[in-house]
C-alpha positions in Angstrom: -47.9 -156.3 117.0 -49.9 -153.4 115.6 -53.5 -153.1 116.9 -56.4 -153.5 114.6 -57.9 -150.3 113.3 -61.6 -149.7 113.7 -62.8 -146.5 112.0 -66.4 -145.1 111.9 -67.5 -142.7 109.3 -70.5 -140.6 110.2 -71.8 -137.0 109.8 -74.4 -135.3 107.7 -76.3 -137.1 104.9 -74.9 -136.0 101.6 -71.5 -135.0 103.0 -69.6 -137.9 101.4 -69.8 -140.9 103.7 -70.1 -143.4 100.8 -67.1 -141.9 99.0 -65.1 -141.9 102.3 -65.8 -145.6 102.7 -64.7 -146.3 99.1 -61.4 -144.4 99.8 -60.8 -146.4 103.0 -61.5 -149.5 100.9 -58.8 -148.5 98.6 -56.5 -148.2 101.6 -57.2 -151.8 102.4 -60.0 -151.4 104.9 -62.9 -153.9 105.2 -65.8 -151.6 104.8 -69.4 -152.1 106.0 -72.1 -149.4 105.5 -75.1 -149.1 107.9 -74.4 -152.0 110.1 -77.2 -152.1 112.6 -76.2 -151.4 116.2 -77.9 -154.7 117.2 -75.3 -156.6 115.1 -72.3 -154.7 116.2 -71.4 -157.0 119.1 -71.5 -160.1 116.9 -69.5 -158.2 114.2 -66.7 -157.4 116.7 -66.5 -161.1 117.6 -66.3 -162.0 113.9 -63.5 -159.4 113.4 -61.6 -160.8 116.5 -61.8 -164.3 115.2 -60.4 -163.4 111.8 -56.7 -162.5 111.8 -56.9 -161.2 108.3 -59.2 -158.4 109.2 -56.9 -155.8 110.6 -58.5 -152.6 109.3 -62.2 -152.1 109.6 -64.4 -149.1 108.6 -68.1 -148.7 109.3 -70.5 -146.2 107.9 -73.1 -145.1 110.3 -75.6 -142.3 109.9 -78.9 -140.9 111.1 -80.8 -143.9 109.9 -79.6 -145.6 113.0 -82.0 -143.4 114.8 -82.1 -143.2 118.6 -79.1 -145.5 118.9 -76.8 -143.0 117.2 -76.0 -140.7 120.2 -74.5 -143.8 121.9 -71.9 -144.2 119.2 -69.0 -142.5 121.1 -69.5 -144.7 124.2 -69.6 -147.8 122.0 -66.3 -146.8 120.3 -64.8 -146.3 123.8 -65.6 -149.9 124.7 -64.2 -151.1 121.4 -61.0 -149.1 122.0 -60.8 -150.6 125.5 -60.8 -154.1 123.9 -57.6 -153.4 122.0 -58.7 -151.6 118.9 -57.2 -148.4 117.5 -60.5 -146.5 117.0 -61.3 -143.3 115.2 -64.5 -141.4 114.7 -64.5 -139.4 111.5 -67.3 -136.8 111.0 -68.1 -135.4 107.6 -70.0 -132.2 107.1 -70.8 -129.6 104.4 -72.6 -126.3 104.0 -76.4 -126.3 103.7 -76.3 -124.9 100.2 -73.9 -127.7 99.0 -76.1 -130.4 100.6 -79.2 -128.9 98.9 -77.4 -129.0 95.6 -76.1 -132.5 96.0 -79.6 -133.9 97.0 -81.1 -132.0 94.0 -78.5 -133.5 91.6 -78.8 -137.1 92.8 -82.6 -137.0 93.3 -82.0 -138.9 96.6 -84.4 -138.5 99.5 -83.1 -137.3 102.8 -83.3 -140.1 105.4 -85.5 -137.9 107.7 -88.0 -137.6 104.8 -88.9 -134.0 105.8 -88.8 -131.0 103.5 -85.1 -131.0 102.5 -83.9 -127.7 104.2 -85.8 -128.7 107.4 -84.4 -132.2 107.4 -80.8 -130.8 107.0 -81.4 -128.4 109.9 -82.8 -131.1 112.1 -80.0 -133.5 111.3 -77.4 -130.9 112.3 -78.9 -130.7 115.7 -79.2 -134.5 116.1 -75.6 -135.3 115.1 -74.0 -132.4 117.0 -72.8 -134.7 119.9 -71.0 -136.9 117.3 -69.3 -133.9 115.9 -68.1 -132.9 119.3 -66.8 -136.4 120.0 -65.2 -136.8 116.6 -61.4 -137.4 116.2 -61.4 -135.9 112.8 -63.9 -133.4 111.2 -63.8 -133.0 107.4 -65.8 -130.3 105.6 -66.4 -131.5 102.1 -68.2 -128.4 100.8 -65.4 -127.6 98.3 -63.4 -130.8 98.5 -62.7 -132.9 95.4 -62.5 -136.7 95.6 -58.7 -136.5 95.4 -58.6 -133.9 98.2 -60.8 -136.0 100.3 -58.5 -139.0 99.8 -55.6 -136.8 100.8 -57.3 -135.6 103.9 -58.1 -139.2 105.0 -54.6 -140.3 104.1 -53.1 -137.7 106.5 -54.3 -139.6 109.5 -53.8 -143.1 108.1 -50.0 -142.6 108.0 -49.9 -144.4 104.7 -46.9 -143.8 102.5 -47.7 -141.9 99.3 -46.1 -144.5 97.2 -48.4 -147.2 98.7 -51.6 -145.3 97.9 -51.7 -146.6 94.3 -51.6 -150.1 93.0 -49.8 -150.1 89.6 -50.1 -152.8 87.0 -47.6 -152.9 84.2 -48.8 -155.1 81.3 -46.9 -156.1 78.1 -49.0 -156.9 75.0 -49.0 -157.4 71.3 -51.0 -155.0 69.1 -52.0 -157.9 66.9 -53.9 -159.3 69.8 -55.5 -156.1 70.9 -54.8 -153.4 73.4 -55.7 -154.4 77.0 -59.2 -152.9 77.8 -58.1 -152.0 81.3 -55.3 -149.7 80.1 -55.0 -146.2 81.5 -51.7 -145.4 79.8 -50.4 -147.1 76.6 -46.9 -146.9 75.2 -46.0 -148.2 71.7 -42.4 -149.6 71.6 -42.5 -151.0 68.1 -39.7 -148.5 67.2 -37.2 -150.6 69.2 -34.9 -153.2 67.6 -37.0 -156.3 66.9 -35.4 -159.6 68.0 -38.0 -161.6 66.1 -36.0 -161.2 62.9 -32.9 -162.8 64.5 -33.4 -166.6 64.2 -31.6 -167.5 67.4 -33.7 -165.0 69.4 -37.1 -165.6 67.8 -38.2 -168.3 70.3 -36.9 -166.4 73.3 -38.7 -163.6 75.2 -38.0 -160.1 76.5 -37.1 -161.7 79.8 -34.1 -163.5 78.4 -30.7 -161.8 78.7 -29.9 -162.4 75.0 -33.0 -160.6 73.9 -32.4 -157.7 76.4 -28.8 -157.4 75.2 -29.9 -157.2 71.6 -32.5 -154.5 72.2 -30.0 -152.5 74.4 -27.5 -152.4 71.5 -29.5 -149.7 69.9 -28.1 -146.3 71.1 -31.5 -144.8 71.8 -32.9 -147.7 73.9 -31.3 -146.6 77.2 -32.3 -143.0 76.6 -35.9 -144.0 76.0 -36.0 -146.2 79.1 -34.8 -143.3 81.2 -37.2 -140.8 79.7 -40.2 -143.1 79.8 -39.5 -144.1 83.4 -39.0 -140.5 84.5 -42.2 -139.5 82.9 -44.2 -142.2 84.7 -42.5 -141.4 88.0 -43.4 -137.7 87.4 -47.1 -138.5 86.7 -47.8 -141.0 89.5 -48.0 -138.4 92.3 -50.4 -136.4 90.1 -52.7 -139.3 89.7 -52.5 -140.1 93.5 -53.4 -136.5 94.4 -56.5 -136.8 92.2 -57.6 -139.9 94.1 -56.7 -142.6 91.6 -56.0 -145.9 93.4 -55.3 -148.1 90.5 -53.2 -147.4 87.4 -52.6 -149.8 84.5 -49.7 -149.0 82.2 -49.7 -151.1 79.0 -46.6 -151.5 76.8 -47.1 -152.9 73.3 -45.1 -154.2 70.4 -46.2 -156.3 67.4 -46.5 -159.7 69.0 -46.1 -159.0 72.7 -43.2 -161.4 73.2 -40.0 -159.4 72.9 -39.8 -155.6 72.9 -42.9 -154.9 75.0 -41.9 -157.6 77.6 -38.4 -156.1 77.8 -39.7 -152.6 78.4 -42.6 -153.6 80.8 -40.1 -155.6 82.8 -37.6 -152.7 83.1 -40.4 -150.2 84.0 -41.8 -152.5 86.7 -38.4 -153.0 88.2 -37.7 -149.3 88.2 -41.0 -148.5 89.9 -40.6 -151.3 92.6 -37.1 -149.9 93.2 -38.6 -146.5 94.0 -41.0 -148.1 96.5 -44.2 -148.2 94.4 -46.6 -151.2 94.7 -46.3 -152.6 91.2 -47.3 -155.8 89.5 -45.9 -157.1 86.2 -47.9 -159.1 83.7 -46.9 -160.3 80.2 -50.3 -161.0 78.6 -49.2 -162.4 75.2 -45.8 -163.8 76.0 -46.8 -167.4 75.5 -49.0 -166.9 72.3 -47.4 -168.8 69.4 -48.2 -167.0 66.1 -46.2 -165.9 63.2 -45.1 -162.3 63.5 -46.6 -159.9 61.0 -44.6 -157.3 59.1 
C-alpha cells in the first residue's frame, strides 16, 4: 500500500505559495494554508483517521513566527510515522518580490519597510531552504511552468494532469457556459428527419450507422480527435487542469451525442481522464429547421 503524502510549501512571501497550493489541489491534494503549529498534532490524527486523505499539502510561512525553524524536525517526526514527506521551498529575486507586492498592494507579513522585510525574511527562512527537498525559483516562472516543476516530483502521468469533460448540447437550448472549446456538428447527416430514428439518440447503433454512412463523417472524426489530442499537451503545459469540450447540433439528441461519445471514447483510449455528459439528450421538443 502506498504511503500517504504529506507536503509542506514554504519559502519567501510573494514567491508563489498560494499558487503552489492551488496546483497541488489540482493534483488531488487536500490543501490547508497557514495551519498553526499548535493544531498540527491534532491534524495528523485527523488525517490518520480518514482513509480518503492520502495526499496532504500544508502552506506554512513566516507568519508562524518562532515556531518556523522547528519545521524540518516536525516533518522528520511525521515521516517516521509512515508518511512520504517533502519540504518545498519557493523563492524569487528581490526585484521580482518588490514588483509583486507593489502590484497586489499586499503588506509583507513582517510589516517592515518592504525591502528591509524581504531581507530579514531571507535570513530567517534560510534554515528551511537548506533543509528543503525541492527549491523552486519563481522569478521568471509562469503558472504553467510552476505546475510542470511541481509535477516532476509528483510522478504524475501527463495524461492525468487534466480533467476533461466532453458535453453534447443543442444550440436551440444554448451553448454550455462552462465551455472552453465548442464544435458545431450540424453539417453531419441529421437522423431527426428519418421517422424511425427520430426518437432514438446518438448512443443508439442505428443512429450511429446512419451518421457514419456519410463519406466525410469518419474523416471528420479522425481530424477532430487528432486536433484535440494535439492541443491537450499544450493546455497542460500552460497549467490548465480542467477542459470542457462542447459539441453541438440543433437539438442535442443525435449528431452532437454521436460525436461527443466518439471523442470521449477516443480520449479515454489514449489514457486521458475524461467524462462524458449529454446535456439535452432527454429534452423532448420539436426540432427546428
